[in-house]
C-alpha positions, -999 to 999 in steps of 0.1 A, spaced: -358 -373 483 -378 -395 506 -402 -377 519 -415 -360 486 -420 -400 475 -437 -405 507 -463 -373 499 -487 -386 475 -493 -416 497 -497 -398 524 -525 -377 507 -541 -404 496 -544 -422 532 -560 -389 544 -583 -385 519 -593 -424 521 -596 -419 557 -610 -389 557 -641 -397 531 -641 -428 549 -645 -420 582 -672 -392 571 -690 -412 552 -695 -444 580 -708 -415 606 -733 -402 579 -743 -440 573 -748 -444 613 -772 -417 612 -794 -424 581 -801 -457 595 -807 -444 628 -832 -421 609 -821 -392 616 -814 -363 585 -819 -327 579 -855 -326 571 -869 -357 584 -862 -353 620 -886 -338 643 -872 -302 662 -868 -323 691 -845 -346 673 -827 -323 654 -812 -304 687 -797 -339 698 -788 -351 654 -769 -318 650 -746 -312 677 -733 -350 678 -729 -356 642 -715 -323 636 -691 -325 660 -679 -363 648 -677 -354 617 -660 -321 613 -629 -339 635 -626 -365 610 -601 -342 589 -578 -340 625 -585 -382 631 -576 -388 595 -538 -362 601 -532 -376 630 -535 -419 618 -519 -406 587 -489 -391 608 -488 -421 628 -483 -442 602 -454 -422 590 -438 -416 620 -442 -378 627 -441 -361 661 -479 -351 664 -477 -335 698 -451 -308 684 -477 -306 652 -503 -297 673 -483 -276 695 -468 -255 665 -502 -250 649 -519 -236 682 -500 -205 698 -518 -189 729 -502 -149 727 -519 -118 727 -518 -110 686 -530 -144 677 -561 -139 706 -567 -103 692 -573 -114 654 -589 -145 668 -615 -124 682 -619 -108 652 -622 -134 629 -660 -133 626 -660 -94 610 -644 -107 581 -677 -129 577 -702 -103 584 -682 -84 559 -688 -108 530 -724 -110 544 -725 -71 538 -711 -79 502 -736 -108 499 -764 -84 507 -748 -58 484 -750 -80 456 -785 -96 461 -795 -63 458 -784 -55 425 -793 -84 411 -830 -86 421 -837 -51 431 -853 -64 464 -846 -52 500 -842 -75 533 -873 -97 538 -889 -100 575 -866 -122 597 -883 -151 604 -882 -161 642 -903 -181 672 -919 -156 694 -915 -135 709 -880 -127 686 -907 -123 661 -922 -93 675 -892 -71 677 -882 -49 650 -863 -55 621 -830 -40 632 -832 -56 671 -836 -88 656 -803 -85 632 -782 -70 661 -795 -103 685 -781 -125 652 -749 -111 653 -743 -107 689 -754 -142 694 -738 -156 661 -701 -134 673 -702 -152 703 -708 -186 687 -683 -183 659 -657 -180 688 -666 -202 713 -682 -232 700 -680 -230 664 -647 -225 669 -643 -255 690 -660 -274 660 -642 -263 630 -610 -272 647 -618 -305 637 -618 -300 601 -590 -270 599 -560 -287 615 -570 -312 584 -577 -296 555 -551 -265 566 -531 -274 590 -523 -310 570 -534 -310 536 -528 -276 526 -495 -274 534 -489 -311 523 -501 -300 487 -486 -264 487 -447 -283 492 -456 -302 461 -474 -282 438 -476 -241 452 -498 -218 467 -524 -216 441 -533 -249 434 -528 -262 468 -557 -240 475 -578 -250 444 -571 -286 452 -582 -282 490 -614 -266 479 -621 -296 459 -618 -322 481 -629 -300 511 -661 -294 490 -669 -331 479 -661 -344 514 -696 -329 523 -714 -353 496 -724 -381 518 -741 -355 539 -761 -339 511 -772 -374 494 -781 -396 525 -790 -368 554 -803 -334 533 -775 -314 542 -778 -279 521 -814 -284 520 -805 -314 497 -828 -349 500 -833 -372 477 -850 -395 497 -878 -374 504 -917 -373 498 -912 -357 470 -874 -363 465 -853 -329 464 -823 -327 448 -809 -301 427 -776 -310 401 -771 -271 402 -770 -264 438 -744 -306 442 -724 -289 411 -720 -252 428 -710 -264 462 -674 -271 455 -667 -236 440 -685 -217 471 -660 -241 494 -628 -229 470 -636 -197 477 -641 -202 513 -608 -220 513 -587 -191 498 -599 -168 530 -590 -201 553 -555 -209 535 -544 -171 536 -552 -164 570 -534 -192 579 -502 -188 565 -505 -150 575 -513 -159 613 -493 -198 615 -521 -202 637 -551 -225 634 -574 -203 659 -572 -181 633 -597 -205 602 -613 -216 627 -627 -188 645 -637 -178 604 -649 -212 597 -667 -212 631 -683 -179 619 -695 -189 588 -716 -214 602 -727 -193 624 -737 -163 596 -744 -175 565 -776 -192 571 -787 -153 580 -783 -150 543 -815 -175 544 -836 -158 572 -833 -127 556 -835 -130 517 -861 -143 493 -840 -161 466 -844 -187 436 -817 -214 433 -796 -197 408 -796 -161 424 -787 -180 454 -755 -197 439 -745 -164 421 -749 -144 446 -731 -165 475 -701 -171 450 -698 -139 442 -694 -125 476 -672 -152 484 -649 -141 453 -649 -106 464 -635 -115 499 -611 -143 485 -596 -113 462 -591 -95 489 -575 -117 516 -553 -121 485 -540 -89 482 -536 -87 523 -514 -118 518 -492 -101 488 -489 -71 508 -477 -90 542 -457 -108 522 -437 -78 509 -438 -64 547 -423 -93 561 
């Protein structure tokens, strides 16, 4: 009973700390003059990796601080979510293929909505001179490698916070379905300071001229709900944070491919994004149900 009474306080503290730390990082980089649309190319190479690493580890930092305050065994929690065995590594290595499937669904939906094929990929020389299928192959191979290495390392900080801590706390109190919904919303809103201050997601309210779309800001939490469903089911089936970290890393590696290879307007983009992730989250739900029956 005492643990149940503490849970809401832990959740509120976690949200305040994770949001607060992320906002502090965004404000710092904004004051330093960095931004996705305002930084020169050379500065982007410094800004994005450092900002991304610091920001993506704020949910893990918030989890550790809250657990420290409530007397949890932090190292035991970390070890229980990081299982290095052949089965876990096998599924971890396959995680980018799940996102590639989603990208494939995206292109099918996009073609159905617009009737258009893939546009030329905008890559610098000498890649720009290569045939279309070679460009795509290079992007897929490079993205796959990044997904299970550096991108997964970055995503680990978020997944430990959003899935291993927040999702599990919410599931205990509200059940699986509502916990996925709430985690997706909280995760989506967590990106807002970066959108508004730094132009994350191609939004720039301080640009000349300002560029902001209520539609895009409003639809982002829906996007994270459906991605979060896939991450949640993959975590519950594997009980290994490496698996959702690999998927999250692949999302960061591959989702930009849709912008490189399609010409879209804002509403087509939103509908196609949500439809493709809705499809893959339904598939993951069905697979999770069959896994539950088997186990």
